[in-house]
C-alpha positions in Angstrom: 98.0 108.1 79.9 97.5 109.4 83.6 94.3 108.5 85.3 91.5 111.4 85.8 91.2 112.0 89.5 87.5 111.1 89.1 88.4 107.5 88.3 92.0 107.1 89.5 91.3 104.4 91.9 89.1 102.5 89.7 91.7 102.6 86.8 94.4 102.1 89.3 92.8 98.9 90.7 92.2 97.4 87.2 95.8 97.9 86.5 97.1 96.5 90.1 94.9 93.5 89.3 96.6 92.9 86.0 99.9 93.2 87.6 99.0 90.8 90.4 97.6 88.1 87.9 101.0 88.3 86.0 102.9 88.0 89.4 100.8 85.0 90.5 101.0 83.3 87.0 104.9 83.6 87.1 105.8 83.1 90.8 107.2 79.6 90.1 109.3 80.7 87.2 112.7 81.2 88.3 113.4 83.6 85.4 110.4 85.8 86.1 112.6 88.8 87.4 115.5 87.7 85.2 113.5 88.2 82.3 112.3 91.7 83.3 114.4 94.9 82.2 115.6 96.9 85.3 112.6 99.4 84.8 110.2 96.7 85.4 112.1 95.2 88.3 112.2 98.5 90.0 108.5 98.9 89.2 107.5 95.6 90.9 109.5 96.3 93.9 108.1 99.9 94.2 104.4 98.4 93.8 105.4 96.1 96.6 106.5 99.1 98.6 103.2 101.3 97.8 101.0 98.3 98.5 102.3 97.9 102.1 101.9 101.7 102.6 98.5 101.5 101.1 97.6 98.5 103.4 98.3 100.9 106.5 95.2 102.6 105.8 92.7 99.7 105.5 91.1 100.0 109.0 90.6 103.9 108.5 89.2 103.3 105.1 86.7 100.7 106.4 85.3 103.0 109.3 84.9 105.7 106.7 83.2 103.3 104.3 81.0 102.3 107.4 80.2 105.8 108.1 79.4 106.5 104.5 77.0 103.7 104.4 75.4 104.7 107.7 74.9 108.1 106.4 73.4 107.0 103.2 71.0 104.6 105.0 69.8 107.5 107.1 69.3 109.5 103.9 67.4 106.7 102.3 65.2 106.1 105.6 64.5 109.9 105.6 63.6 109.7 102.0 61.3 106.9 102.4 59.4 108.4 105.2 58.4 111.5 103.4 
């Protein structure tokens, strides 16, 4: 079932965490990839590619998050002074 746009990142983070746990639990298993079907092997390689691509936005996302926190802080401070 596709993720709804309002919870897409939250849902995907949970699924990606499960995939990462599976990978970490099986990394020393020499048959890990061999036991997967081709679709799963393609999927794990696509996840790797997407993770690298996603990581390129880390500094920009951190700046946006910092700005959001600063904006919210100003809003809260303004609200408290009323």
